[in-house]
C-alpha positions in Angstrom: 0.1 -0.2 -0.2 1.2 3.5 -0.8 2.3 5.9 1.8 0.5 9.1 1.3 0.5 12.5 3.3 -1.7 15.1 2.0 -1.1 18.8 3.3 -4.0 21.3 3.0 -5.2 24.5 3.9 -7.7 24.0 6.4 -8.7 27.9 6.8 -9.8 27.6 2.9 -13.6 26.9 2.5 -13.0 25.2 -0.9 -10.1 23.1 0.6 -12.2 22.0 3.6 -14.9 20.7 1.5 -12.6 18.9 -0.8 -10.8 17.3 1.9 -14.0 16.5 3.8 -15.2 14.6 0.4 -11.6 12.8 0.0 -11.8 11.6 3.5 -15.2 10.2 3.1 -14.1 8.7 0.0 -10.8 7.3 1.8 -12.8 4.3 3.2 -9.4 2.2 4.0 -7.8 5.3 5.8 -5.0 5.2 3.4 -4.2 9.0 3.5 -3.1 10.8 6.3 -4.2 14.6 5.8 -2.5 17.3 7.7 -4.0 20.9 8.0 -1.4 23.7 7.8 -3.7 26.3 8.2 -2.6 27.0 11.8 0.5 26.3 13.4 2.9 24.3 10.8 3.1 20.5 12.1 6.7 19.5 12.6 6.8 17.5 9.7 6.3 20.1 7.1 8.5 19.3 4.4 8.7 23.0 2.7 8.0 26.5 3.9 4.2 26.7 5.1 3.2 29.6 2.9 4.1 27.2 -0.2 2.0 24.4 1.5 -1.1 27.0 1.8 -0.4 28.1 -1.8 -1.0 24.8 -3.7 -1.7 21.2 -2.7 1.3 19.2 -1.7 1.6 15.4 -1.2 4.3 13.0 -0.2 3.7 9.5 -2.0 6.1 7.1 -0.9 8.8 9.5 0.1 8.6 11.8 -2.9 7.2 15.2 -2.5 4.5 16.1 -5.1 2.7 19.6 -5.8 -0.3 20.7 -7.7 -1.8 18.3 -10.4 0.8 15.7 -9.2 -0.4 15.9 -5.7 -3.9 15.6 -6.8 -3.0 12.4 -8.9 -1.5 11.0 -6.1 -4.4 11.6 -4.0 -6.8 9.9 -6.7 -4.5 6.9 -6.9 -5.2 6.2 -3.0 -8.7 6.2 -3.2 -10.2 3.2 -5.1 -12.9 5.1 -7.0 -10.7 7.8 -8.2 -7.7 5.5 -9.0 -8.2 5.3 -12.8 -7.9 9.1 -13.0 -4.9 9.0 -10.9 -3.2 6.4 -13.0 -4.2 8.2 -16.3 -2.3 11.3 -14.6 1.0 9.1 -14.7 0.8 10.0 -18.4 3.2 13.2 -19.0 0.7 14.9 -21.4 -2.3 14.3 -19.3 -0.5 15.5 -16.2 0.8 18.6 -17.9 -2.9 19.3 -19.0 -4.1 18.7 -15.4 -1.3 21.3 -14.2 -2.4 23.9 -16.9 -5.9 23.5 -15.4 -5.0 23.6 -12.0 -2.9 26.7 -12.7 -6.1 28.3 -14.2 -8.0 27.3 -11.2 -5.4 29.1 -8.6 -6.1 32.2 -10.5 -9.9 32.1 -9.8 -9.4 30.5 -6.3 -9.5 33.6 -4.3 -12.8 34.8 -5.9 -14.3 31.3 -5.4 -13.2 31.2 -1.5 -14.9 34.6 -1.3 -18.2 33.4 -2.9 -18.0 30.2 -0.7 -17.5 32.1 2.4 -20.4 34.3 1.6 -23.0 31.2 0.8 -21.7 30.0 4.1 
């Protein structure tokens, strides 16, 4: 079984919802989720600001960021595993990374919207 740790921004309403969904889908408890919104945990592999800016994961000792981190997360969840395996293709991963970068540009506005909606 893969050793997977995912660092996320627990203060972000979008991240909280997505991580809650991933926790529900992770029925085997294969993923260790670490909220870095408060004090940085002792095992943070990089600067806390970087962890808050993008999704990061460590899969079998290898630090991943952005779309690659999402792909690792998907591979650990049986329902999403085919998407994660597909993302091992460099062209697919590059496309997912471009989409993720686009999402990051609208993320602040989406966060505001989600906060207003409650």
